[in-house]
FIKEFI-217173 format. One record per residue (C-alpha): residue in three letters; x, y, z. Coordinates in nm, 2 decimals, always signed. Each point is the difference from the previous one (the first is absolute). Example, Ala and Ser with C-alpha at 12.3 -4.5 7.8 and 13.67 -1.06 7.14 Angstrom:
// FIKEFI-217173
> ala,+1.23,-0.45,+0.78
> ser,+0.14,+0.34,-0.07
***
This chain:
// FIKEFI-217173
> met,+2.59,-0.71,+0.53
> arg,+0.05,+0.32,+0.21
> arg,-0.18,+0.32,-0.08
> ser,+0.06,+0.35,+0.12
> val,-0.25,+0.18,+0.22
> pro,-0.04,+0.37,-0.05
> met,-0.08,+0.07,+0.37
> gln,-0.09,+0.37,-0.06
> arg,-0.33,-0.13,-0.13
> leu,-0.07,-0.19,+0.32
> asp,+0.10,+0.27,+0.26
> gly,-0.23,-0.02,+0.30
> leu,-0.17,-0.32,-0.11
> val,+0.17,-0.26,+0.22
> asp,-0.32,-0.11,+0.17
> pro,-0.14,-0.30,-0.21
> arg,-0.35,+0.11,+0.09
> gln,+0.04,+0.36,-0.12
> gly,-0.14,+0.10,-0.34
> leu,+0.00,+0.33,-0.18
> gly,-0.26,+0.27,+0.01
> ala,-0.19,+0.11,-0.31
> ala,+0.18,+0.33,-0.01
> glu,+0.34,-0.16,+0.03
> ala,-0.08,-0.26,-0.26
> gln,-0.11,+0.28,-0.24
> ala,+0.33,+0.19,+0.06
> arg,+0.20,-0.31,-0.06
> ser,-0.19,-0.07,-0.32
> ala,+0.09,+0.34,-0.13
> arg,+0.37,-0.06,+0.09
> tyr,+0.05,-0.36,-0.11
> gly,-0.27,-0.04,-0.27
> leu,-0.26,-0.27,-0.06
> asn,+0.07,-0.37,+0.06
> val,-0.02,-0.08,-0.37
> ile,+0.23,-0.30,-0.04
> ile,-0.07,-0.05,-0.37
> pro,-0.04,+0.32,-0.20
> gly,-0.28,+0.02,-0.24
> val,+0.09,-0.13,-0.34
> arg,-0.09,+0.24,-0.28
> ser,-0.25,-0.16,-0.24
> gly,-0.19,+0.09,-0.31
> trp,+0.08,+0.04,-0.37
> arg,+0.16,+0.34,+0.05
> thr,+0.27,-0.14,+0.22
> thr,+0.06,-0.29,-0.23
> leu,+0.02,+0.23,-0.30
> ala,+0.25,+0.23,+0.19
> asp,+0.22,-0.29,+0.09
> thr,-0.01,-0.13,-0.36
> leu,+0.09,+0.33,-0.15
> arg,+0.33,-0.01,+0.18
> asp,+0.12,-0.28,-0.23
> pro,+0.23,+0.14,-0.27
> met,-0.09,-0.30,-0.22
> leu,-0.35,+0.14,-0.02
> trp,+0.12,+0.34,-0.13
> phe,+0.22,-0.17,-0.25
> leu,-0.29,-0.19,-0.15
> leu,-0.22,+0.32,+0.00
> ala,+0.28,+0.19,-0.18
> thr,+0.04,-0.27,-0.26
> gly,-0.38,-0.01,-0.06
> ala,+0.00,+0.38,-0.04
> leu,+0.27,-0.02,-0.26
> phe,-0.21,-0.26,-0.19
> met,-0.29,+0.24,+0.01
> leu,+0.21,+0.29,-0.14
> ile,+0.10,-0.20,-0.31
> gly,-0.36,-0.13,-0.05
> ser,+0.07,-0.36,+0.10
> tyr,-0.32,-0.03,+0.21
> thr,+0.00,-0.38,+0.01
> glu,+0.35,-0.01,+0.15
> ala,-0.11,+0.27,+0.25
> leu,-0.30,-0.20,+0.10
> ile,+0.23,-0.30,+0.06
> met,+0.22,+0.21,+0.23
> leu,-0.30,+0.11,+0.20
> leu,-0.12,-0.36,+0.03
> ala,+0.34,-0.09,+0.14
> leu,-0.08,+0.23,+0.29
> val,-0.30,-0.22,+0.10
> pro,+0.20,-0.28,+0.17
> leu,+0.22,+0.26,+0.17
> phe,-0.30,+0.17,+0.16
> gly,-0.18,-0.33,+0.07
> met,+0.31,-0.15,+0.17
> asp,+0.05,+0.31,+0.22
> ala,-0.37,+0.00,+0.10
> tyr,+0.01,-0.37,+0.08
> leu,+0.31,+0.03,+0.22
> his,-0.14,+0.31,+0.17
> arg,-0.31,-0.20,+0.11
> arg,+0.22,-0.29,+0.11
> thr,+0.21,+0.23,+0.22
> gln,-0.31,+0.16,+0.15
> ala,-0.15,-0.34,+0.08
> ser,+0.32,-0.11,+0.17
> val,+0.00,+0.31,+0.22
> glu,-0.36,-0.06,+0.09
> gly,+0.10,-0.35,+0.10
> leu,+0.26,+0.14,+0.23
> ser,-0.27,+0.23,+0.15
> gly,-0.21,-0.30,+0.09
> arg,+0.24,-0.09,+0.28
> leu,-0.04,+0.33,+0.18
> ala,-0.25,+0.10,+0.27
> thr,-0.27,+0.24,-0.11
> thr,-0.11,+0.09,+0.36
> ala,+0.16,+0.01,+0.34
> arg,-0.12,-0.02,+0.36
> val,+0.18,+0.29,+0.16
> leu,+0.00,+0.15,+0.35
> arg,-0.08,+0.37,-0.03
> asp,-0.10,+0.23,+0.29
> gly,-0.01,-0.30,+0.23
> ser,-0.26,-0.20,-0.20
> gln,+0.03,-0.26,-0.27
> arg,-0.13,+0.10,-0.34
> thr,+0.03,-0.14,-0.36
> val,+0.16,+0.24,-0.24
> pro,+0.13,-0.04,-0.36
> ala,+0.35,-0.15,+0.00
> glu,+0.13,+0.29,-0.21
> thr,-0.07,+0.24,+0.29
> leu,+0.24,-0.17,+0.24
> val,+0.30,+0.21,+0.11
> pro,+0.32,-0.08,+0.19
> gly,-0.08,-0.04,+0.37
> asp,-0.35,-0.14,-0.05
> leu,-0.08,-0.30,+0.22
> val,-0.18,-0.27,-0.21
> leu,-0.16,-0.32,+0.10
> val,+0.06,-0.29,-0.25
> arg,-0.21,-0.31,+0.07
> ser,+0.04,-0.35,-0.12
> gly,-0.04,-0.04,-0.37
> glu,+0.05,+0.37,-0.07
> phe,+0.28,+0.18,-0.20
> phe,+0.23,+0.25,+0.16
> pro,-0.08,+0.34,-0.15
> ala,+0.35,+0.15,+0.05
> asp,+0.35,-0.07,+0.14
> gly,+0.03,+0.03,+0.38
> leu,+0.11,-0.14,+0.33
> ile,-0.21,-0.26,+0.18
> val,-0.06,+0.15,+0.35
> ala,-0.26,-0.24,+0.13
> gly,-0.14,-0.35,-0.07
> glu,+0.07,-0.36,+0.07
> glu,+0.04,-0.33,-0.20
> leu,+0.07,+0.20,-0.31
> gln,+0.07,-0.17,-0.33
> val,+0.01,+0.18,-0.34
> asp,-0.01,-0.11,-0.36
> glu,+0.28,+0.20,-0.17
> ser,+0.01,-0.20,-0.33
> thr,-0.09,+0.32,-0.19
> leu,+0.34,+0.15,+0.09
> thr,+0.22,-0.31,+0.06
> gly,-0.16,-0.27,-0.22
> glu,-0.01,-0.24,+0.29
> ala,-0.34,-0.13,+0.09
> trp,+0.07,-0.11,+0.35
> pro,-0.13,+0.20,+0.29
> val,+0.25,+0.24,+0.16
> arg,+0.00,+0.05,+0.37
> lys,-0.02,+0.37,+0.13
> gln,+0.09,+0.15,+0.33
> val,-0.11,+0.31,+0.19
> val,+0.26,+0.28,+0.03
> glu,+0.10,+0.01,+0.37
> gln,-0.09,+0.32,+0.17
> gly,+0.36,+0.07,+0.10
> leu,+0.13,-0.06,-0.35
> phe,-0.27,+0.21,-0.16
> ser,+0.07,+0.30,+0.22
> his,+0.37,-0.01,-0.06
> ile,+0.00,-0.04,-0.38
> arg,+0.16,+0.29,-0.17
> glu,+0.04,-0.03,-0.38
> thr,+0.13,-0.35,+0.03
> ala,-0.09,-0.32,-0.18
> val,-0.26,-0.24,+0.14
> glu,-0.02,-0.37,-0.07
> asp,-0.29,-0.10,-0.24
> val,-0.15,-0.22,+0.27
> tyr,-0.14,+0.32,+0.16
> trp,-0.14,+0.14,-0.33
> gly,-0.34,-0.03,-0.17
> met,+0.03,+0.09,-0.36
> ala,-0.25,+0.11,-0.26
> gly,-0.13,-0.27,-0.23
> thr,+0.06,-0.28,+0.26
> arg,-0.28,-0.17,+0.17
> gln,-0.06,-0.08,+0.37
> leu,-0.07,-0.37,+0.04
> thr,-0.04,-0.04,+0.38
> gly,-0.07,+0.23,+0.28
> his,-0.07,+0.38,+0.00
> ala,+0.28,+0.25,-0.04
> trp,+0.01,+0.37,+0.10
> leu,+0.23,+0.17,-0.26
> arg,+0.17,+0.33,+0.05
> val,+0.02,+0.14,-0.35
> thr,+0.35,+0.11,-0.09
> leu,+0.02,+0.01,-0.38
> thr,-0.28,+0.07,-0.25
> gly,-0.05,+0.02,-0.37
> ala,+0.30,-0.04,-0.22
> glu,+0.23,-0.03,+0.30
> thr,-0.14,-0.34,+0.09
> leu,+0.19,-0.31,-0.11
> tyr,-0.29,-0.10,-0.22
> gly,+0.00,+0.35,-0.16
> glu,+0.37,-0.05,-0.08
> val,-0.07,-0.33,-0.17
> val,-0.28,+0.15,-0.20
> arg,+0.21,+0.30,-0.11
> ser,+0.27,-0.23,-0.13
> ala,-0.25,-0.21,-0.19
> val,-0.19,+0.29,-0.16
> ala,+0.28,+0.24,-0.06
> gly,+0.33,-0.06,-0.17
> pro,+0.20,+0.14,-0.29
> his,-0.13,-0.04,-0.35
> ala,+0.34,-0.10,-0.14
> gln,+0.04,-0.12,-0.36
> thr,+0.09,-0.36,-0.07
> pro,+0.33,-0.08,-0.20
> leu,-0.21,-0.09,-0.31
> gln,-0.20,+0.32,+0.02
> arg,+0.32,+0.21,+0.05
> ser,+0.16,-0.18,-0.30
> val,-0.30,+0.06,-0.22
> ala,-0.03,+0.36,+0.10
> his,+0.37,+0.06,-0.07
> leu,-0.04,-0.16,-0.34
> val,-0.30,+0.21,-0.08
> lys,+0.17,+0.32,+0.10
> val,+0.31,-0.08,-0.22
> leu,-0.22,-0.08,-0.29
> ile,-0.21,+0.31,+0.05
> val,+0.30,+0.22,+0.01
> ala,+0.14,-0.17,-0.32
> ala,-0.34,+0.03,-0.17
> ile,-0.02,+0.38,+0.09
> val,+0.35,+0.06,-0.15
> phe,-0.09,-0.19,-0.32
> cys,-0.34,+0.17,-0.03
> leu,+0.15,+0.35,+0.04
> ala,+0.27,-0.09,-0.25
> leu,-0.26,-0.13,-0.25
> ala,-0.22,+0.31,+0.05
> trp,+0.29,+0.23,-0.06
> leu,+0.11,-0.19,-0.31
> arg,-0.35,+0.00,-0.15
> tyr,-0.05,+0.37,+0.08
> his,+0.33,+0.09,-0.17
> gln,-0.09,-0.21,-0.30
> gly,-0.29,+0.23,-0.06
> his,-0.29,-0.23,+0.11
> gly,-0.15,+0.26,+0.23
> leu,-0.04,+0.02,+0.38
> val,-0.32,-0.22,+0.01
> asp,+0.16,-0.27,-0.20
> ala,+0.31,+0.01,+0.21
> leu,-0.20,-0.04,+0.33
> leu,-0.22,-0.28,-0.14
> ser,+0.31,-0.19,-0.11
> ala,+0.15,+0.04,+0.34
> leu,-0.31,-0.12,+0.17
> thr,-0.02,-0.30,-0.23
> leu,+0.35,-0.09,+0.09
> ala,-0.07,+0.05,+0.37
> ile,-0.30,-0.24,-0.02
> ala,+0.22,-0.26,-0.17
> ala,+0.29,+0.04,+0.24
> leu,-0.18,+0.03,+0.34
> pro,+0.00,-0.34,+0.17
> glu,-0.36,+0.01,+0.12
> glu,-0.02,-0.38,+0.00
> phe,+0.23,-0.03,+0.31
> pro,-0.24,+0.17,+0.25
> val,-0.30,-0.17,-0.15
> val,+0.16,-0.35,+0.02
> leu,+0.14,+0.06,+0.35
> thr,-0.34,+0.12,+0.13
> phe,-0.18,-0.29,-0.15
> phe,+0.23,-0.27,+0.15
> leu,+0.00,+0.17,+0.34
> gly,-0.38,-0.01,-0.01
> val,+0.01,-0.37,-0.09
> gly,+0.23,-0.06,+0.30
> val,-0.23,+0.18,+0.24
> tyr,-0.29,-0.20,-0.13
> arg,+0.17,-0.33,+0.05
> leu,+0.12,+0.09,+0.35
> ala,-0.35,+0.11,+0.09
> arg,-0.14,-0.33,-0.10
> arg,+0.24,-0.16,+0.24
> arg,-0.12,+0.24,+0.28
> ala,+0.32,+0.20,+0.01
> leu,-0.05,+0.36,+0.10
> val,+0.19,+0.23,-0.25
> arg,+0.00,+0.37,+0.10
> arg,+0.19,+0.12,-0.31
> ser,+0.04,-0.16,-0.34
> leu,+0.37,+0.06,+0.01
> val,+0.06,-0.27,+0.26
> val,-0.09,-0.27,-0.26
> glu,+0.35,+0.03,-0.14
> ser,+0.15,+0.00,+0.35
> ile,-0.18,-0.32,+0.08
> gly,+0.14,-0.16,-0.32
> arg,+0.35,+0.08,+0.13
> val,-0.05,-0.17,+0.34
> ser,+0.21,-0.31,+0.05
> cys,-0.05,-0.05,+0.38
> val,-0.30,+0.08,+0.22
> cys,+0.04,+0.03,+0.38
> ser,-0.34,-0.01,+0.16
> asp,-0.16,-0.01,+0.35
> lys,-0.19,-0.32,+0.05
> thr,-0.32,+0.10,+0.18
> gly,-0.25,+0.17,-0.22
> thr,+0.22,-0.04,-0.31
> leu,+0.08,-0.37,-0.04
> thr,-0.26,-0.09,+0.25
> glu,-0.35,+0.14,+0.08
> gly,+0.08,+0.09,+0.36
> arg,-0.31,-0.21,+0.11
> leu,-0.02,-0.32,+0.19
> arg,-0.19,-0.30,-0.12
> leu,-0.08,-0.32,+0.18
> thr,+0.14,-0.29,-0.20
> his,+0.08,-0.29,+0.23
> leu,-0.17,-0.16,+0.30
> leu,+0.17,-0.26,+0.22
> pro,-0.23,-0.11,+0.28
> met,+0.06,-0.27,+0.26
> ser,-0.13,-0.35,-0.08
> asn,-0.31,+0.05,+0.22
> ile,-0.09,+0.34,-0.14
> ser,-0.15,+0.06,-0.35
> glu,+0.12,+0.28,-0.23
> gln,-0.34,+0.17,+0.04
> arg,+0.03,-0.01,+0.38
> leu,+0.35,+0.15,-0.03
> gln,-0.13,+0.29,-0.21
> thr,-0.28,+0.06,+0.24
> leu,+0.24,+0.02,+0.29
> ala,+0.23,+0.24,-0.19
> ala,-0.30,+0.22,-0.09
> ala,-0.11,+0.00,+0.37
> ala,+0.34,+0.14,+0.10
> ser,-0.02,+0.27,-0.27
> gln,-0.16,+0.34,+0.01
> ala,-0.20,+0.12,-0.30
> asp,+0.06,+0.37,+0.04
> ser,+0.37,-0.01,+0.11
> gly,+0.15,+0.09,-0.33
> asp,+0.26,-0.26,+0.05
> pro,+0.09,-0.17,-0.33
> leu,+0.03,-0.33,+0.17
> asp,-0.35,+0.02,+0.14
> glu,-0.13,+0.10,-0.34
> ala,+0.16,-0.30,-0.16
> val,-0.15,-0.24,+0.26
> leu,-0.35,+0.15,-0.01
> ser,-0.01,+0.01,-0.37
> asn,-0.02,-0.38,+0.00
> cys,-0.21,-0.05,+0.31
> pro,-0.19,+0.28,+0.17
> pro,-0.04,-0.01,+0.37
> pro,-0.32,-0.17,+0.13
> val,-0.28,+0.25,+0.02
> glu,-0.14,-0.14,+0.33
> gln,+0.33,+0.02,+0.19
> his,+0.00,+0.25,+0.29
> ile,+0.34,+0.14,+0.07
> leu,+0.08,+0.03,+0.37
> ala,+0.36,+0.11,-0.03
> arg,+0.25,+0.09,-0.27
> phe,+0.37,+0.02,+0.03
> pro,+0.15,+0.13,-0.33
> phe,+0.33,-0.10,-0.14
> thr,+0.30,+0.20,+0.13
> glu,+0.37,-0.03,-0.04
> asp,+0.02,-0.10,+0.37
> arg,-0.27,-0.26,+0.00
> arg,+0.05,-0.12,-0.37
> lys,-0.34,-0.15,+0.00
> ala,-0.36,+0.11,-0.02
> thr,-0.26,-0.15,+0.24
> met,-0.38,+0.00,-0.02
> val,-0.23,-0.13,+0.27
> ser,-0.36,-0.06,-0.12
> glu,-0.31,-0.14,+0.16
> gln,-0.12,-0.33,-0.15
> glu,-0.30,-0.22,+0.07
> asp,+0.21,-0.25,+0.20
> gly,+0.22,+0.25,+0.18
> leu,+0.28,+0.24,-0.10
> leu,+0.23,-0.04,-0.30
> val,+0.35,+0.15,+0.02
> ala,+0.16,+0.02,-0.35
> val,+0.36,+0.11,-0.05
> lys,+0.20,+0.07,-0.31
> gly,+0.35,+0.14,-0.04
> ala,+0.37,-0.09,-0.03
> pro,+0.02,-0.38,-0.02
> glu,+0.27,-0.03,+0.26
> val,-0.21,+0.20,+0.24
> val,-0.32,-0.19,-0.06
> leu,+0.18,-0.33,+0.02
> gly,+0.14,+0.11,+0.34
> leu,-0.36,+0.03,+0.13
> cys,-0.08,-0.36,-0.10
> glu,+0.07,-0.32,+0.19
> leu,+0.17,-0.21,-0.26
> pro,+0.26,-0.28,+0.00
> glu,+0.34,+0.13,-0.08
> ala,+0.03,-0.22,-0.31
> glu,-0.34,+0.14,-0.14
> arg,+0.11,+0.36,+0.09
> arg,+0.32,-0.05,-0.21
> asp,-0.21,-0.13,-0.29
> trp,-0.22,+0.31,+0.01
> leu,+0.30,+0.23,+0.01
> ala,+0.16,-0.19,-0.29
> ala,-0.32,+0.05,-0.20
> val,+0.00,+0.37,+0.08
> glu,+0.36,+0.03,-0.11
> ala,-0.07,-0.18,-0.33
> tyr,-0.29,+0.24,-0.08
> ser,+0.21,+0.30,+0.10
> asn,+0.28,-0.11,-0.23
> asp,-0.25,+0.00,-0.29
> gly,-0.08,+0.37,+0.06
> his,-0.32,-0.06,+0.20
> lys,-0.11,+0.19,+0.31
> val,-0.10,-0.27,+0.25
> ile,-0.26,+0.06,+0.28
> gly,-0.07,-0.24,+0.28
> cys,-0.35,-0.05,+0.14
> ala,-0.12,-0.16,+0.32
> tyr,-0.31,-0.01,+0.22
> arg,-0.14,-0.12,+0.32
> thr,-0.34,-0.01,+0.16
> leu,-0.08,+0.14,+0.34
> thr,-0.29,+0.02,+0.24
> ser,-0.14,+0.34,+0.09
> glu,+0.12,-0.05,+0.35
> ala,+0.36,-0.08,-0.11
> trp,+0.04,+0.33,-0.19
> thr,+0.17,+0.26,+0.20
> gly,+0.02,+0.27,-0.27
> ala,+0.38,+0.00,-0.02
> asn,+0.21,-0.07,-0.31
> gln,+0.16,-0.32,+0.13
> ile,-0.10,-0.27,-0.24
> gly,+0.16,-0.34,+0.00
> gly,-0.08,-0.34,-0.14
***
């Protein structure tokens, strides 16, 4: 994915250590607006009532009830008014569900940001960020806006919020020469840090480029919250039928009123006769039945944890014959879970779990570390001497900890990389690779673990682990 960089916002900000001044930030805020990625959702009964009053079905039921009142049929008028209760109740329920979904989207956004202003770091509300700001994003934190990564190392980001893929994505720093020669051109996503995504490893300095609704996350939210309120085919058919019957009823009512008046029954009698015929002819049952069954559909979908923003989509769902869906986060949870352990004959499963936990980092934000540590937390007494996190180059994570009998070096990572560190007979190596392939074919993510012990004198401090 390539995104365009509006370089007029970054003029004079080539130095990756240069932030904005307070005066310049205030001027840019007035020009570009606040960094409000998800606009506030209107709430309250007034908003719900205003949205409901736009429904022509509501006015039809009110008009029918008023006609019943005019001819003295108060029981029928009360029934028409009671038919409005599910209509109001369904709209209020869907309004609350929509508001809850937007609040859930807001939970993936940073509320504060560590920004460089006037040469010093300070923590400010994320909504006050402007294009050109230099922001520090640490491990485990969310990016507060879209921007180019101008400094950092060993950067991995969780972009599952935008892409649906739970695996860490490697990021790179924009080269100084490339950054200085960019002019309204597209830049590869490997150089971007985007709002709503989370830094997993390393610290990144982000040059903010896009804020608010211009961010990619903001575009996703707008497409989810907005959208046309189009009528469904059934609703259009019912509305057309009701209009035709209303026109026909009006014609017959006027004809009946004219006939009764010319027969000498008087104006009041003629009007009452016309109203009586109108009540009998108007198809008020269609809107009531349609509203009732849409409400039942919304209720049944809600019980199955389906988010329905508008009741009209119930009919659309009934017409669906084929569903194309992204896997992660839809058909799957997007979370890893430790399900199988395959230790060597001289190592127990508990020992294997302990070694995997020793090679994991509790605060890394890596879903793999979280899955391992959820089954076996790292020993409290271990003292970490060195940590080499997983990168795409190394394809393994290494922890060196101090034990009572010396040093423990624990490694976990890609099975072929870990097996390459071990001294194994070729036949046994092939057996392990065959087991890895079998698990992979069944949809599992396979991680290899290995360890060795060292004396304090043998440890050189380098990441050169073998055995």
